[in-house]
C-alpha positions in Angstrom: 16.0 -4.0 -7.2 14.2 -7.2 -8.1 10.3 -7.5 -7.9 10.8 -9.5 -4.7 12.7 -6.8 -3.1 9.9 -4.6 -4.2 6.9 -6.6 -3.0 8.4 -8.0 0.2 11.0 -5.9 1.7 10.8 -2.8 3.5 14.5 -1.7 2.9 15.3 0.8 0.5 14.0 3.5 -1.5 10.8 3.6 -3.9 10.3 6.5 -6.5 7.1 7.8 -7.0 6.0 6.0 -10.5 6.8 3.1 -9.2 5.0 3.6 -6.2 1.7 4.4 -8.2 2.4 1.2 -10.4 2.9 -1.6 -8.0 -0.3 0.0 -6.1 -2.0 -0.3 -8.8 -1.1 -3.9 -9.5 -1.3 -5.1 -6.4 -4.8 -3.8 -6.1 -5.6 -5.0 -9.3 -4.1 -9.0 -8.5 -6.4 -8.4 -5.2 -9.2 -7.7 -7.3 -8.6 -10.7 -9.8 -7.8 -13.3 -6.7 -11.7 -12.1 -4.6 -13.4 -12.2 -7.6 -11.7 -16.0 -8.4 -12.3 -16.7 -4.6 -15.8 -15.6 -4.5 -16.8 -17.0 -7.3 -15.1 -20.7 -6.8 -16.9 -20.4 -3.3 -20.0 -19.6 -4.6 -19.9 -22.8 -6.7 -18.6 -24.9 -3.9 -20.9 -23.7 -1.7 -24.2 -23.8 -4.0 -22.7 -27.6 -5.5 -21.5 -29.0 -2.4 -23.4 -31.0 0.5 -21.7 -29.0 3.3 -21.9 -25.5 2.2 -20.8 -23.9 5.3 -17.3 -26.0 4.7 -17.3 -24.5 1.4 -17.5 -21.2 3.1 -15.3 -21.3 5.6 -13.0 -22.1 3.0 -13.3 -19.5 1.1 -13.2 -17.3 3.6 -9.5 -18.8 4.7 -8.1 -18.1 1.3 -9.5 -14.9 1.1 -8.0 -13.7 4.5 -4.7 -15.4 3.1 -4.8 -12.9 -0.2 -5.6 -10.1 1.9 -2.6 -10.8 4.4 -0.6 -10.9 1.0 -1.8 -7.9 0.0 -1.5 -5.7 2.9 2.5 -6.9 3.3 2.7 -6.1 -0.2 1.4 -2.8 -0.3 3.5 -2.2 3.4 6.6 -3.2 1.6 6.0 -0.6 -1.3 4.8 2.1 1.2 7.8 1.6 3.7 10.3 1.7 0.5 8.1 5.1 -0.5 8.4 6.9 2.5 12.0 6.4 2.9 12.6 8.0 -0.3 10.9 11.3 0.8 13.1 10.8 3.8 10.6 9.6 6.7 10.0 6.8 8.8 7.5 4.4 7.8 5.9 3.8 11.5 3.7 6.7 10.6 2.1 5.3 7.7 2.3 1.7 8.0 0.2 2.2 11.6 -2.4 4.1 10.3 -2.8 1.6 7.4 -2.9 -1.5 9.3 -5.0 0.6 12.1 -7.4 1.4 9.2 -7.9 -1.8 8.1 -8.5 -3.1 12.1 -10.8 -0.7 12.7 -13.0 -1.9 9.7 -12.3 -5.7 9.9 -13.5 -4.7 13.7 -16.7 -3.1 12.7 -17.1 -5.8 10.2 -17.0 -8.7 12.4 -19.0 -7.2 15.6 -22.1 -6.6 13.0 -22.1 -3.2 14.3 -25.7 -1.7 13.4 -28.0 1.2 15.0 -27.3 4.6 15.1 -24.2 4.5 17.3 -23.0 2.1 14.8 -23.4 4.3 12.0 -21.5 7.3 13.7 -18.6 4.7 14.5 -18.6 4.3 10.4 -18.8 7.7 9.9 -15.8 8.6 12.2 -13.7 5.8 10.7 -14.6 6.7 7.3 -13.5 10.3 8.2 -9.7 9.2 9.5 -9.5 7.0 6.5 -10.0 9.8 4.1 -7.9 11.9 5.8 -5.0 9.7 6.4 -5.3 8.0 2.6 -5.5 12.0 1.2 -2.5 13.0 3.6 -0.8 9.8 2.1 -1.5 10.3 -1.4 -0.1 13.9 -1.1 3.3 13.1 0.6 4.1 9.6 -1.4 2.3 10.6 -4.4 3.2 13.8 -5.7 6.0 14.4 -3.1 9.5 14.1 -5.0 12.0 11.6 -3.2 15.3 13.3 -1.6 18.1 13.9 -4.0 21.3 11.4 -3.5 21.7 9.5 -0.5 19.4 9.4 2.2 19.8 7.1 5.5 17.2 4.7 4.1 19.7 4.1 0.5 21.1 5.3 -2.6 18.2 7.5 -4.7 16.0 4.8 -6.8 16.7 7.2 -9.6 20.3 6.6 -9.7 23.5 8.7 -9.6 22.1 10.7 -12.7 19.3 12.9 -10.7 21.6 14.9 -9.2 20.8 18.7 -11.2 23.8 19.7 -13.2 26.4 22.2 -12.2 26.3 25.7 -13.2 27.7 26.7 -16.3 31.7 28.0 -15.4 31.2 31.9 -16.3 34.4 32.8 -18.7 36.0 36.4 -18.4 36.6 36.4 -22.4 40.0 34.6 -21.8 41.7 32.1 -23.8 
């Protein structure tokens, strides 16, 4: 599987090891991109005559990074879910809904006791969802051999060896 397939395709299967690896790599890349964008936005906002335009440009670039990150994480997660022989839509739906709820609460600038309850519920749902995802995707073995989503990412050597043939003593 090519790097492009791993990060941008929704077809095939991905091993646990690779799911952990690519999750960490994409998260690290996003962190670096956010820091760089924040620093550039602050610097441009402080030096440009019109700081508002610089903040808008930073927000647009940050949104582009977020879309790319969500796409890559969704592609990697989809392939990992396929490896455990499950449909991806429940996991992907949860992932997108969690992001949407958090961004909606930020956009509406929710404050006060009601907003605190909304944030608490959103955080609780997130925690449960991410815990289930980590257990299922991070610690559950994939389906041995082929499944409806494709061949095993471990290759043909993954199948357990046949038990030794018992000999009755005759040659």
